[in-house]
C-alpha positions in Angstrom: 54.4 112.1 148.5 55.4 112.4 144.8 51.9 113.4 143.9 52.1 116.3 146.4 55.4 117.5 145.0 54.0 117.3 141.4 50.9 119.3 142.5 53.2 121.9 144.2 55.3 122.3 141.1 52.3 122.5 138.7 50.6 125.1 141.0 53.8 127.2 141.1 54.0 127.2 137.3 50.3 128.1 136.9 50.7 130.9 139.5 53.7 132.3 137.6 51.8 132.1 134.3 48.7 133.8 135.6 50.4 136.6 137.6 49.6 140.1 136.3 52.5 141.7 134.5 53.8 145.0 136.0 53.6 148.0 133.7 56.7 149.1 131.9 58.1 152.3 133.4 58.1 155.4 131.1 61.6 156.4 129.9 62.9 159.6 131.5 63.1 162.6 129.2 65.0 165.8 129.4 61.9 167.6 130.6 61.8 165.5 133.8 64.9 167.0 135.2 65.4 170.4 136.7 69.0 171.2 135.6 70.6 174.5 135.3 70.7 175.9 131.7 72.9 178.4 130.0 70.7 180.3 127.6 71.0 183.9 126.5 67.3 184.4 125.9 66.2 183.5 129.4 66.0 186.2 132.1 68.2 186.2 135.1 66.0 186.4 138.2 66.9 188.8 141.0 66.3 187.1 144.3 66.1 188.8 147.7 66.5 186.5 150.7 66.7 182.7 150.7 64.7 181.1 147.9 64.8 177.9 145.9 64.9 178.4 142.1 63.7 175.6 139.8 65.9 175.1 136.8 68.0 178.3 137.1 69.8 180.0 134.3 73.5 179.7 134.9 75.6 182.5 133.3 78.9 181.8 135.0 80.2 178.8 137.0 83.8 179.6 138.0 87.2 178.7 136.7 87.2 174.9 136.1 90.7 173.6 135.7 92.4 170.3 135.9 95.5 169.5 138.0 97.6 166.4 137.3 98.1 163.9 140.1 101.8 163.8 141.0 101.5 161.3 143.8 101.8 157.6 143.2 99.4 155.4 145.1 98.3 151.9 145.6 101.8 150.4 145.7 103.8 149.6 148.7 
């Protein structure tokens, strides 16, 4: 019985050592994402109908403001 356990442990170690290593994933760069940009030298496309634009040029995004939280929470 001890011999079988020893063979099992040795074979598990050998399998782990001889297993092929997975390739390392390539790090994501900025070019991999399609995010809106705000650039003056890019043209603003005129779209008629429903379309999907890839990496649009955003020239205005609304009034972003913060409002303080006046309500206490989490305590009873």
